[in-house]
C-alpha positions as CSV (number, residue, x, y, z in Angstrom):
1,M,0.0,0.0,0.0
2,S,1.1,3.5,-0.7
3,T,-0.4,6.8,0.6
4,T,-1.9,8.8,-2.2
5,G,-3.5,11.7,-0.4
6,A,-5.2,13.0,2.7
7,I,-8.5,14.6,3.4
8,A,-8.8,16.8,6.4
9,G,-10.9,15.3,9.2
10,L,-11.5,12.1,7.3
11,G,-8.1,10.3,7.4
12,R,-5.8,9.3,4.6
13,V,-6.6,7.8,1.2
14,V,-4.4,4.7,0.4
15,R,-4.2,2.8,-2.8
16,V,-4.6,-1.0,-2.8
17,P,-3.0,-2.2,-6.1
18,L,-4.1,-5.8,-5.5
19,L,-7.7,-4.9,-5.5
20,D,-7.3,-1.9,-7.9
21,C,-9.1,0.5,-5.5
22,S,-8.5,3.2,-2.9
23,L,-9.5,3.1,0.7
24,R,-9.9,5.9,3.2
25,V,-8.0,5.1,6.4
26,A,-8.4,7.2,9.6
27,P,-5.3,6.5,11.8
28,R,-7.0,7.8,15.0
29,S,-10.0,5.7,14.5
30,I,-7.9,2.6,13.9
31,A,-5.9,3.4,17.1
32,V,-9.1,3.9,19.1
33,G,-10.5,0.7,17.7
34,C,-7.4,-1.3,18.7
35,A,-7.5,0.3,22.2
36,L,-11.2,-0.5,22.6
37,A,-10.6,-4.1,21.5
38,L,-7.8,-4.5,24.1
39,V,-10.0,-3.0,26.8
40,L,-12.8,-5.5,25.8
41,I,-10.5,-8.4,26.1
42,V,-9.3,-7.3,29.5
43,L,-12.9,-6.9,30.7
44,L,-13.8,-10.3,29.3
45,V,-10.9,-12.0,31.2
46,L,-11.9,-10.2,34.4
47,S,-15.6,-11.0,34.0
48,V,-14.9,-14.7,33.3
49,G,-12.8,-14.9,36.4
50,T,-15.5,-13.3,38.6
51,G,-18.0,-15.4,40.6
52,D,-18.4,-17.7,43.6
53,Y,-15.3,-19.6,42.4
54,P,-12.8,-16.8,41.6
55,I,-10.2,-17.5,39.0
56,A,-7.1,-15.3,38.6
57,P,-6.7,-13.5,35.2
58,G,-3.5,-15.5,34.4
59,E,-5.4,-18.8,35.0
60,V,-8.3,-17.6,32.8
61,V,-6.0,-16.9,29.9
62,S,-4.1,-20.2,30.4
63,T,-7.4,-22.1,30.4
64,L,-8.7,-20.3,27.3
65,L,-5.5,-21.2,25.5
66,G,-6.0,-24.9,26.3
67,G,-4.5,-25.3,29.8
68,G,-6.1,-25.5,33.2
69,D,-7.7,-28.5,35.0
70,Q,-11.1,-30.0,34.2
71,A,-13.0,-28.1,36.9
72,T,-11.6,-24.8,35.8
73,R,-12.3,-25.5,32.2
74,F,-15.9,-26.4,33.0
75,V,-16.5,-23.2,35.0
76,I,-14.9,-21.0,32.3
77,E,-16.0,-22.6,29.1
78,T,-19.5,-23.8,30.1
79,L,-20.7,-21.4,32.7
80,R,-19.0,-18.0,32.3
81,L,-17.5,-17.5,28.8
82,P,-20.9,-17.7,27.1
83,R,-22.2,-14.9,29.4
84,G,-19.2,-12.7,28.5
85,L,-19.4,-13.4,24.8
86,T,-23.2,-12.8,24.8
87,G,-22.6,-9.4,26.5
88,A,-19.9,-8.5,24.0
89,L,-22.0,-9.4,21.0
90,V,-25.2,-7.8,22.2
91,G,-23.3,-4.6,23.1
92,A,-21.7,-4.6,19.6
93,A,-25.0,-5.1,17.9
94,L,-26.6,-2.3,20.0
95,G,-23.7,0.1,19.4
96,A,-23.7,-0.5,15.6
97,S,-27.5,-0.1,15.5
98,G,-27.4,3.2,17.4
99,A,-24.7,4.5,15.1
100,I,-26.8,3.7,12.0
101,F,-29.9,5.3,13.5
102,Q,-28.1,8.4,14.7
103,S,-26.6,8.9,11.2
104,I,-29.9,8.3,9.4
105,T,-31.8,10.8,11.6
106,R,-28.8,13.2,12.1
107,N,-29.9,13.4,15.7
108,P,-28.1,12.1,18.8
109,L,-31.5,11.0,20.2
110,G,-31.9,8.7,17.2
111,S,-31.5,5.5,19.1
112,P,-33.6,2.2,18.9
113,D,-34.5,2.4,22.6
114,I,-35.7,6.0,22.2
115,I,-37.7,5.7,19.0
116,G,-39.5,2.5,19.9
117,F,-37.8,-0.4,18.2
118,T,-36.5,-1.9,21.4
119,Q,-40.0,-1.6,23.0
120,G,-41.5,-3.3,19.9
121,A,-39.1,-6.2,20.3
122,A,-40.1,-6.4,24.0
123,V,-43.8,-6.5,23.1
124,G,-43.2,-9.3,20.6
125,A,-41.3,-11.3,23.2
126,L,-43.9,-10.7,25.9
127,V,-46.7,-11.9,23.7
128,E,-44.8,-15.2,23.3
129,I,-44.1,-15.4,27.0
130,L,-47.6,-14.4,28.4
131,V,-50.0,-15.4,25.6
132,F,-48.4,-18.4,23.9
133,G,-46.1,-19.6,26.6
134,G,-43.3,-20.0,24.1
135,G,-39.8,-21.3,24.8
136,T,-36.4,-19.6,24.1
137,F,-36.6,-19.8,20.3
138,A,-40.2,-18.7,20.2
139,I,-39.4,-15.7,22.4
140,A,-36.5,-14.7,20.2
141,A,-38.7,-15.0,17.1
142,G,-41.4,-12.9,18.7
143,S,-38.8,-10.3,19.6
144,V,-37.6,-10.1,16.0
145,A,-41.1,-9.9,14.7
146,G,-42.1,-7.2,17.1
147,A,-39.1,-5.1,16.2
148,F,-39.8,-5.3,12.5
149,A,-43.5,-4.7,12.9
150,T,-42.8,-1.5,15.0
151,A,-40.2,-0.4,12.4
152,A,-42.8,-0.8,9.6
153,V,-45.4,1.3,11.5
154,V,-42.9,4.0,12.4
155,Y,-41.6,4.2,8.9
156,A,-45.1,4.4,7.4
157,L,-46.2,7.1,9.8
158,A,-43.0,9.1,9.3
159,Y,-43.1,8.9,5.5
160,R,-44.1,12.0,3.6
161,H,-42.3,12.5,0.4
162,G,-39.4,10.6,2.0
163,V,-38.5,10.1,5.7
164,Q,-36.9,13.1,7.5
165,G,-34.9,12.4,10.6
166,Y,-36.8,14.6,13.0
167,R,-40.1,13.0,11.9
168,L,-38.7,9.5,12.4
169,V,-37.6,10.5,16.0
170,L,-40.8,12.2,17.0
171,V,-43.1,9.4,15.6
172,G,-40.8,6.8,17.2
173,I,-41.0,8.5,20.6
174,A,-44.8,8.5,20.4
175,I,-44.9,4.8,19.3
176,S,-42.5,4.0,22.2
177,F,-44.9,5.4,24.8
178,M,-47.8,3.5,23.2
179,L,-45.8,0.3,23.4
180,L,-44.9,0.9,27.0
181,A,-48.6,1.1,27.7
182,V,-49.1,-2.2,25.8
183,I,-46.3,-3.8,28.0
184,S,-48.1,-2.6,31.2
185,Y,-51.4,-4.0,29.9
186,L,-49.9,-7.4,29.1
187,L,-48.4,-7.6,32.6
188,T,-51.7,-6.8,34.3
189,R,-53.5,-9.5,32.3
190,S,-50.9,-12.2,33.2
191,T,-50.7,-14.6,36.1
192,L,-48.2,-13.9,39.0
193,E,-45.8,-16.6,37.7
194,Q,-46.0,-15.2,34.1
195,A,-45.5,-11.7,35.3
196,L,-42.4,-12.6,37.3
197,T,-40.9,-14.4,34.3
198,A,-41.7,-11.5,32.0
199,Q,-40.4,-8.9,34.5
200,V,-37.1,-10.7,34.7
201,W,-36.8,-10.7,30.9
202,L,-37.8,-7.0,30.7
203,T,-35.0,-6.0,33.1
204,G,-32.3,-7.0,30.6
205,S,-29.9,-9.5,32.0
206,L,-27.0,-11.8,31.1
207,N,-27.6,-14.2,33.9
208,G,-27.9,-17.9,32.8
209,R,-26.7,-17.2,29.3
210,G,-25.2,-20.2,27.6
211,W,-23.9,-21.1,24.2
212,E,-27.4,-21.4,22.9
213,H,-27.6,-17.6,23.3
214,V,-24.2,-16.9,21.8
215,R,-24.7,-18.8,18.5
216,P,-27.8,-16.9,17.2
217,V,-26.5,-13.4,17.9
218,A,-23.0,-14.4,16.5
219,T,-24.6,-15.8,13.3
220,A,-26.8,-12.7,12.9
221,L,-23.7,-10.5,13.2
222,L,-21.8,-12.5,10.7
223,V,-24.6,-11.8,8.2
224,L,-25.4,-8.2,9.2
225,V,-21.9,-6.8,9.6
226,P,-21.0,-7.4,5.9
227,L,-24.3,-5.7,4.9
228,T,-23.4,-2.7,7.1
229,V,-20.0,-2.5,5.5
230,L,-21.6,-2.5,2.0
231,L,-23.9,0.3,3.1
232,T,-21.2,2.5,4.7
233,R,-20.9,4.9,1.7
234,P,-24.6,5.6,1.4
235,L,-24.8,6.0,5.2
236,R,-21.9,8.6,5.1
237,M,-23.6,10.4,2.2
238,L,-27.0,10.5,4.0
239,E,-25.4,12.5,6.8
240,L,-24.9,15.3,4.3
241,G,-28.7,15.5,3.7
242,D,-31.0,13.9,1.2
243,E,-30.4,16.4,-1.6
244,A,-26.6,16.2,-1.3
245,A,-26.7,12.4,-1.1
246,G,-29.0,12.2,-4.2
247,A,-26.7,14.6,-6.1
248,L,-23.8,12.2,-5.3
249,G,-25.6,9.3,-6.9
250,V,-27.1,7.7,-3.8
251,A,-30.6,6.1,-4.0
252,V,-31.7,8.0,-0.9
253,E,-35.0,6.2,0.1
254,R,-33.8,2.8,-0.9
255,S,-30.6,3.2,1.0
256,R,-32.3,4.5,4.0
257,L,-34.8,1.6,4.0
258,A,-31.9,-0.9,3.7
259,L,-30.1,0.8,6.6
260,I,-33.2,0.8,8.8
261,F,-33.6,-2.9,8.0
262,V,-30.1,-3.7,9.1
263,A,-30.3,-1.5,12.2
264,V,-33.6,-3.0,13.3
265,A,-32.3,-6.5,12.8
266,L,-29.3,-5.7,15.0
267,T,-31.6,-4.4,17.7
268,A,-33.9,-7.3,17.4
269,V,-31.3,-10.0,17.8
270,A,-29.7,-8.1,20.7
271,T,-33.0,-7.8,22.5
272,A,-33.8,-11.4,21.8
273,S,-30.5,-12.5,23.4
274,A,-30.4,-10.4,26.5
275,G,-33.8,-8.6,26.9
276,P,-34.2,-4.8,26.4
277,V,-30.9,-3.5,27.6
278,V,-31.3,0.3,27.4
279,F,-29.1,3.3,26.6
280,V,-26.1,1.4,25.2
281,A,-27.3,2.1,21.6
282,L,-27.8,5.8,22.6
283,A,-24.5,6.4,24.4
284,A,-22.0,4.1,22.4
285,P,-22.0,6.1,19.1
286,Q,-21.6,9.4,20.9
287,I,-18.7,8.2,23.0
288,A,-17.1,6.6,20.0
289,R,-17.3,9.9,18.0
290,R,-15.7,11.8,20.8
291,L,-12.9,9.3,21.1
292,T,-12.2,9.1,17.3
293,R,-13.1,12.8,16.5
294,A,-14.5,11.3,13.3
295,T,-17.0,13.1,11.1
296,G,-18.6,9.9,9.7
297,P,-20.9,7.3,11.3
298,G,-18.0,5.2,12.8
299,V,-20.1,2.1,13.0
300,G,-17.1,-0.2,13.8
301,C,-15.8,1.9,16.8
302,A,-19.4,2.4,18.0
303,A,-19.9,-1.4,18.0
304,L,-16.7,-1.9,20.0
305,T,-17.7,0.9,22.4
306,G,-21.1,-0.8,22.9
307,A,-19.4,-4.1,23.6
308,V,-17.0,-2.5,26.2
309,L,-20.0,-0.6,27.8
310,L,-22.1,-3.7,28.2
311,V,-19.4,-6.1,29.4
312,G,-18.1,-3.4,31.7
313,A,-21.5,-2.8,33.1
314,D,-22.1,-6.5,33.7
315,Y,-18.7,-6.8,35.4
316,A,-19.5,-3.9,37.6
317,G,-22.9,-5.4,38.4
318,Q,-21.2,-8.5,39.6
319,R,-18.6,-6.8,41.8
320,L,-20.0,-3.6,43.2
321,F,-22.9,-5.0,45.4
322,G,-21.3,-7.9,47.2
323,D,-23.2,-11.1,47.0
324,T,-26.1,-9.4,45.1
325,Q,-25.7,-9.4,41.3
326,L,-27.3,-6.5,39.7
327,P,-28.8,-7.2,36.2
328,V,-26.9,-5.4,33.5
329,G,-30.1,-3.7,32.3
330,V,-30.5,-1.9,35.7
331,L,-27.0,-0.6,35.7
332,T,-27.1,0.6,32.0
333,G,-30.5,2.2,32.7
334,L,-29.1,4.1,35.7
335,L,-26.0,5.3,33.9
336,G,-27.9,5.9,30.7
337,G,-30.4,8.1,32.5
338,V,-27.6,10.3,33.8
339,Y,-26.1,10.4,30.2
340,L,-29.5,11.3,28.7
341,I,-29.9,14.2,31.1
342,W,-26.5,15.5,30.2
343,L,-27.2,15.1,26.4
344,L,-30.5,16.9,26.6
345,T,-29.0,19.7,28.6
346,R,-26.1,20.0,26.1
347,E,-28.5,20.1,23.1
348,W,-30.8,22.6,24.9
349,R,-27.8,24.9,25.4
350,K,-27.0,24.6,21.7
351,G,-30.5,25.6,20.9
352,T,-31.2,22.4,19.0
353,A,-33.5,20.6,21.4
């Protein structure tokens, strides 16, 4: 590779002779991504070593590399590693989804848990839990169906000669409150046992996660991440506005619809795996942008940031309260509420909220 030019604020353009193409490389974003990946690995090692049977970080690494005795391997590989990997994958899916939505809407409040898609997934799952008594697969399928049904309604209501970001956010917020009312109604119509099961799921938790939870979200990411990469250019152009994107050759509405599909799918599989974990999708893209100082959507760094936030919150929930393990959804909700207050205050001071 040889450097052929630079663009201020966007990184450097490098030529790839083998592929006969040029790529834009942002050194700071790459450095931040590597640092986030390292932090994620450290958090996973610490998280896997935490529990009633504590395991030193060195022993965790040795066991993951093939060492360790049979008991240690069982604790790590069967009981704890799936939980950590589920957290990392769910966090990555939420971070990427939030970055896509915030770029589409050009609004920091454009997050799936703010504009109703997470609540739609929750309603779909609750219908399976409370009405049909479905198992793990049925709950996941209901979550995905609920998210896509909500997305279709929000898109249809927000569409008027195209979908504008502010309309999508406002319609999504309204639908979100309606879905919260539906959730409350479903809980009031359920038995005590059903309500307890549903409430545990609604909290958002990584407790009891096994390999059966890792595989679906990992498979979904293997499919959706390449689609996100293919849609990176239209996503970057849409941040310039519909008219500018159209002038640059982007099929605006078709690209937006494809991006919404990918983002909703990421939200749905994340919610199906861990329940409605809030505020990760809202905060991760904003934190990633501040770390990278990038002008584009930064989906990759947002995904890594989401993974770090969720695994870190789960680790903190296991360690900060003694013998009581706090569900990760409670901790992200607490921290996210503080972050949302700060964000709204900042936008109000700028005169944009």
